[in-house]
Wavefront OBJ file of the C-alpha trace (Angstrom):
o trace
v 113.263 -83.160 20.493
v 116.456 -84.615 19.072
v 117.041 -88.050 20.520
v 119.996 -90.274 20.284
v 119.602 -93.573 21.595
v 122.815 -95.573 22.661
v 123.085 -99.054 23.127
v 124.854 -102.188 23.370
v 122.792 -105.737 22.606
v 124.860 -108.547 21.673
v 121.566 -110.417 20.410
v 119.486 -110.561 17.261
v 116.358 -109.598 16.713
v 115.114 -112.635 18.247
v 115.116 -111.348 21.245
v 112.832 -109.095 23.196
v 115.108 -106.107 23.606
v 115.000 -105.844 20.330
v 111.245 -105.602 19.866
v 111.314 -102.978 22.907
v 113.995 -100.489 21.383
v 112.318 -100.440 17.646
v 108.666 -100.067 19.844
v 110.211 -97.065 21.669
v 111.924 -94.994 18.918
v 108.423 -95.797 16.848
v 106.543 -94.133 19.993
v 109.082 -91.424 19.947
v 108.841 -90.441 16.479
v 104.949 -90.827 16.209
v 104.768 -87.931 18.769
v 107.228 -85.586 16.525
v 110.744 -85.975 17.951
v 113.957 -87.462 15.475
v 114.799 -90.331 17.017
v 118.033 -92.271 15.888
v 119.664 -95.548 16.868
v 123.104 -95.989 17.786
v 123.588 -99.868 18.150
v 126.755 -102.255 18.657
v 125.883 -105.722 18.007
v 127.665 -109.106 17.632
v 123.987 -110.191 15.651
v 123.222 -109.350 11.756
v 123.804 -105.834 11.196
v 120.803 -105.826 7.923
v 118.379 -107.264 10.340
v 118.541 -105.201 13.082
v 118.839 -101.910 10.429
v 115.396 -103.141 9.347
v 113.655 -103.118 12.396
v 114.974 -99.938 13.841
v 114.527 -97.417 10.863
v 116.712 -94.789 10.942
v 119.867 -95.963 12.985
v 123.462 -96.735 12.417
v 123.921 -100.353 13.539
v 127.285 -101.952 13.679
v 128.594 -105.485 14.204
v 131.855 -106.735 16.007
v 133.955 -109.521 16.103
v 136.121 -109.398 19.137
v 137.794 -107.158 21.712
v 139.747 -104.720 19.409
v 136.669 -104.348 16.680
v 134.170 -103.796 19.581
v 136.020 -100.665 20.565
v 136.416 -99.535 16.812
v 132.773 -99.865 16.601
v 132.281 -98.201 19.952
v 134.524 -95.454 18.056
v 132.252 -94.847 15.439
v 129.171 -94.755 17.144
v 130.169 -92.144 19.599
v 132.025 -90.009 16.600
v 128.541 -90.365 14.763
v 126.748 -89.349 17.930
v 128.477 -86.474 18.681
v 127.921 -85.268 15.099
v 124.299 -85.686 15.463
v 123.928 -83.569 17.655
v 121.059 -84.396 20.074
v 119.302 -82.478 22.759
v 118.900 -86.128 24.521
v 120.884 -88.960 25.183
v 119.357 -91.775 25.860
v 121.698 -94.664 26.515
v 120.751 -98.693 27.793
v 123.164 -99.096 30.084
v 125.923 -101.992 29.603
v 129.396 -102.069 30.247
v 131.310 -98.715 29.534
v 133.935 -98.938 27.222
v 136.241 -96.163 26.758
v 135.330 -94.707 23.386
v 131.905 -93.839 25.277
v 133.856 -90.998 27.585
v 133.295 -89.156 24.527
v 129.779 -89.527 24.474
v 128.411 -85.644 23.875
v 128.022 -83.718 27.498
v 125.985 -81.146 26.370
v 122.693 -83.196 25.515
v 120.857 -84.324 28.623
v 121.477 -88.361 29.564
v 118.980 -90.368 30.438
v 120.030 -94.389 31.315
v 117.617 -96.734 31.111
v 118.731 -99.813 33.915
v 117.121 -102.791 33.314
v 119.286 -104.701 36.147
v 121.188 -104.494 38.840
v 124.925 -104.267 36.941
v 127.042 -104.787 40.311
v 125.155 -108.042 40.927
v 125.076 -109.201 37.499
v 128.741 -108.981 37.052
v 129.573 -110.602 40.093
v 128.072 -113.343 38.695
v 130.432 -113.281 35.450
v 133.734 -113.532 37.439
v 136.184 -111.679 39.414
v 137.933 -109.422 36.253
v 134.199 -108.434 34.366
v 133.035 -107.279 37.925
v 136.140 -105.063 38.734
v 136.146 -103.756 35.499
v 132.313 -102.565 35.878
v 132.615 -101.512 39.445
v 135.745 -99.241 37.896
v 133.952 -97.866 35.206
v 130.433 -97.384 36.276
v 130.711 -94.121 37.473
v 131.375 -92.751 34.514
v 127.896 -93.352 33.216
v 126.103 -92.590 35.961
v 127.559 -89.825 37.238
v 126.848 -87.804 34.084
v 122.991 -88.854 34.055
v 120.618 -86.206 34.499
v 118.408 -89.022 35.257
v 117.876 -92.284 35.665
v 115.537 -94.699 34.294
v 113.872 -98.068 36.157
v 112.727 -100.767 34.377
v 111.344 -102.094 38.652
v 110.791 -100.084 41.839
v 112.960 -102.381 43.425
v 115.820 -101.592 41.330
v 115.606 -97.305 42.236
v 115.880 -98.220 45.608
v 118.748 -101.267 45.462
v 122.723 -99.962 47.168
v 124.598 -100.135 43.921
v 122.358 -96.831 42.391
v 122.032 -94.363 45.969
v 124.863 -92.421 45.508
v 123.846 -91.122 42.011
v 121.321 -88.692 40.507
v 118.415 -87.672 42.292
v 115.891 -87.800 40.088
v 114.559 -91.400 39.264
v 111.682 -92.953 37.060
v 109.682 -96.312 37.339
v 108.544 -97.019 33.687
v 108.153 -100.654 33.368
v 108.551 -102.585 30.374
v 105.701 -102.408 27.691
v 105.071 -104.169 24.336
v 103.544 -102.744 20.843
v 99.911 -104.578 22.095
v 98.560 -104.211 18.041
v 101.576 -106.583 17.163
v 100.212 -109.442 19.272
v 97.114 -111.440 17.880
v 94.778 -112.238 20.765
v 94.660 -116.163 20.717
v 91.592 -118.576 20.649
v 92.592 -121.198 23.285
v 93.853 -124.813 22.068
v 91.835 -127.720 21.339
v 92.854 -130.593 23.894
v 92.159 -131.699 27.409
v 96.167 -131.993 28.323
v 97.710 -129.319 29.746
v 100.027 -127.043 28.034
v 102.628 -124.613 29.512
v 105.572 -122.635 27.067
v 108.256 -121.052 28.813
v 110.232 -118.604 26.798
v 113.910 -117.164 27.940
v 117.356 -117.064 26.794
v 120.468 -119.755 27.765
v 123.218 -118.843 30.504
v 120.678 -117.009 32.413
v 120.245 -118.829 35.830
v 117.679 -116.672 37.469
v 114.960 -117.471 34.712
v 114.535 -120.763 35.953
v 114.798 -122.910 33.475
v 115.636 -126.195 35.489
v 112.603 -125.783 37.598
v 110.791 -125.941 34.458
v 112.390 -129.345 33.892
v 111.806 -129.923 37.181
v 107.773 -129.401 36.917
v 107.926 -131.363 34.025
v 109.188 -134.426 35.920
v 106.738 -133.998 38.686
v 103.675 -133.714 35.543
v 104.942 -136.268 32.994
v 100.775 -136.081 31.252
v 101.643 -132.317 30.482
v 103.024 -130.672 27.784
v 105.871 -127.995 27.927
v 107.217 -126.161 24.834
v 110.519 -124.538 25.672
v 111.529 -121.391 23.249
v 115.147 -120.090 23.335
v 117.238 -123.291 24.412
v 117.762 -126.462 22.529
v 118.141 -129.689 24.485
v 121.515 -129.682 26.543
v 120.194 -131.598 29.451
v 121.251 -134.992 30.161
v 117.993 -136.223 31.411
v 115.465 -137.320 28.766
v 112.181 -135.288 29.185
v 109.771 -136.817 27.102
v 106.684 -134.146 27.385
v 109.481 -131.226 26.526
v 109.766 -129.828 23.327
v 112.787 -127.624 22.170
v 112.348 -125.047 20.010
v 115.502 -123.104 19.917
v 116.052 -119.841 18.817
v 112.609 -118.580 17.319
v 111.382 -115.389 15.647
v 108.075 -113.646 16.673
v 105.692 -114.920 13.890
v 107.349 -118.862 15.189
v 107.275 -117.586 18.755
v 103.225 -116.754 18.457
v 102.691 -120.038 16.449
v 103.865 -122.022 20.220
v 101.881 -119.615 22.404
v 98.938 -120.418 20.129
v 99.225 -124.110 21.017
v 99.414 -123.280 24.935
v 97.337 -122.646 27.772
v 99.487 -120.935 30.032
v 103.192 -119.234 29.934
v 105.839 -119.888 32.658
v 107.510 -116.117 33.823
v 111.007 -115.640 35.815
v 110.951 -118.126 38.078
v 114.605 -117.951 40.043
v 115.060 -114.330 40.319
v 115.993 -114.624 43.852
v 119.505 -116.014 42.218
v 119.964 -112.054 41.301
v 119.387 -110.945 44.785
v 115.908 -109.216 43.397
v 112.488 -109.865 43.812
v 110.712 -107.816 41.560
v 111.174 -107.770 37.540
v 109.477 -106.558 34.483
v 109.853 -109.558 32.094
v 109.151 -108.500 28.539
v 107.686 -112.187 28.482
v 105.182 -112.197 30.761
v 103.986 -109.002 29.069
v 103.637 -111.031 25.270
v 101.849 -113.744 27.062
v 99.584 -111.512 28.296
v 98.976 -109.744 25.133
v 98.001 -113.065 23.332
v 95.826 -114.142 26.407
v 98.120 -116.507 28.244
v 97.518 -116.718 31.809
v 101.131 -116.739 34.015
v 102.843 -118.222 36.151
v 105.876 -116.632 37.790
v 108.036 -115.784 41.076
v 108.462 -112.236 41.709
v 106.552 -109.087 41.821
v 105.721 -107.162 38.731
v 103.434 -104.633 39.440
v 101.749 -105.201 35.770
v 100.639 -108.353 36.567
v 100.255 -108.684 40.337
v 96.677 -107.260 40.352
v 95.575 -109.793 37.404
v 93.791 -111.982 39.851
v 92.367 -115.045 38.629
v 94.641 -114.900 34.980
v 98.339 -114.880 37.387
v 99.695 -117.484 39.745
v 102.635 -115.837 41.721
v 104.279 -118.632 43.780
v 107.165 -117.250 46.527
v 110.556 -116.393 45.559
v 112.918 -119.143 46.463
v 114.873 -121.614 45.357
v 112.319 -124.656 46.418
v 109.125 -122.434 44.978
v 107.851 -125.297 42.326
v 108.769 -128.473 44.491
v 106.688 -126.396 47.513
v 104.012 -125.074 45.097
v 103.000 -127.938 43.131
v 99.384 -128.332 44.641
v 98.553 -124.434 43.732
v 100.423 -124.943 40.656
v 97.895 -128.011 39.723
v 95.190 -126.040 40.735
v 96.019 -123.050 39.211
v 96.782 -124.724 35.677
v 92.904 -126.088 35.839
v 91.281 -123.512 36.118
v 93.606 -121.580 34.142
v 93.169 -124.159 31.507
v 89.876 -122.948 30.202
v 90.848 -119.142 30.397
v 92.099 -116.361 27.847
v 93.170 -112.926 29.134
v 90.905 -110.514 27.895
v 92.692 -107.349 26.057
v 91.045 -105.214 27.760
v 92.540 -106.303 31.397
v 96.048 -105.527 29.873
v 96.120 -101.530 28.346
v 98.611 -100.459 30.898
v 101.484 -102.907 29.315
v 101.069 -101.248 25.973
v 104.134 -99.069 25.000
v 102.308 -95.873 24.258
v 101.481 -95.648 27.455
v 105.201 -96.182 28.875
v 106.368 -93.962 26.488
v 104.083 -90.862 27.208
v 105.711 -91.506 30.645
v 109.639 -91.533 29.615
v 108.783 -88.572 27.200
v 107.329 -86.336 29.635
v 110.679 -87.519 31.600
v 112.589 -85.936 28.375
v 110.537 -83.144 28.045
v 110.876 -81.829 31.876
v 114.761 -82.197 31.444
v 114.874 -80.303 28.026
v 112.948 -77.335 29.700
v 115.033 -77.390 32.997
l 1 2 3 4 5 6 7 8 9 10 11 12 13 14 15 16 17 18 19 20 21 22 23 24 25 26 27 28 29 30 31 32 33 34 35 36 37 38 39 40 41 42 43 44 45 46 47 48 49 50 51 52 53 54 55 56 57 58 59 60 61 62 63 64 65 66 67 68 69 70 71 72 73 74 75 76 77 78 79 80 81 82 83 84 85 86 87 88 89 90 91 92 93 94 95 96 97 98 99 100 101 102 103 104 105 106 107 108 109 110 111 112 113 114 115 116 117 118 119 120 121 122 123 124 125 126 127 128 129 130 131 132 133 134 135 136 137 138 139 140 141 142 143 144 145 146 147 148 149 150 151 152 153 154 155 156 157 158 159 160 161 162 163 164 165 166 167 168 169 170 171 172 173 174 175 176 177 178 179 180 181 182 183 184 185 186 187 188 189 190 191 192 193 194 195 196 197 198 199 200 201 202 203 204 205 206 207 208 209 210 211 212 213 214 215 216 217 218 219 220 221 222 223 224 225 226 227 228 229 230 231 232 233 234 235 236 237 238 239 240 241 242 243 244 245 246 247 248 249 250 251 252 253 254 255 256 257 258 259 260 261 262 263 264 265 266 267 268 269 270 271 272 273 274 275 276 277 278 279 280 281 282 283 284 285 286 287 288 289 290 291 292 293 294 295 296 297 298 299 300 301 302 303 304 305 306 307 308 309 310 311 312 313 314 315 316 317 318 319 320 321 322 323 324 325 326 327 328 329 330 331 332 333 334 335 336 337 338 339 340 341 342 343 344 345 346 347 348 349 350 351 352 353
């Protein structure tokens, strides 16, 4: 197959999204397919290009430049003449109307865009509502990263062909980390600013309630008004530096406030990264890849007061999990090769139809 991967990602290669896209197309190529990425970004082009291999990566600064970049990307997709267009859904821009219609189209859905844009202001929400039909009406199939997403009313009117494929990571890129020395519990939280559903405020609340524990926060700089002597702020880090932080940790903290998006299920890349290196995880939403891992995970309720109301359960889990590492043979299902076998099976069925 000849596959064009179309995406718009503002963040740089430090983001989990960059690892996901690179791992996906690598698996497609390993299985004998041609795959080329077409990416619009606000970040460094050379870093993205080096990670993606065969790709056209264009950077923009401002609304006008963004439309010019989208126009060029779409033009090059048409020249590439793919058998299948794989579209990581984001805001629909006018140039996308010219994306090739002869190719089978699969759209990857990572969030309920109607809920997410509603939190960003009326103008963005209305623009998304008026334009999203163009993308979803032309799709031959939708790939959702969580079961709950596939059942959201926002997608009810679209294609009958729906597949749920949770996020995966390339396990071989993550070393199995030994337990750190020392009797003090150390917890790590990885995320991105501007996304309230990740629950950074709840992490800080837990840090206040447990001053004898240590917390490492990756992705944020300290912008809080209160001092947290037991919190270390690392800012944005590359993967190698994130792994160094994780090597000092006993436990990873996943998404704690998904209820703020009116959702109850997620497929967070950070949870998979924690599990890959061996960290037990605390999180607060359904996750089909993690829920069955018994003593290695603690899932607290997906409510606003979940941390405050479950401090005892968190205490007990932390004390028991401090001496544990998740064995690699417990998580083969999160490897990207398993996920991409499912995705390519869908692609092949669409091409054969």
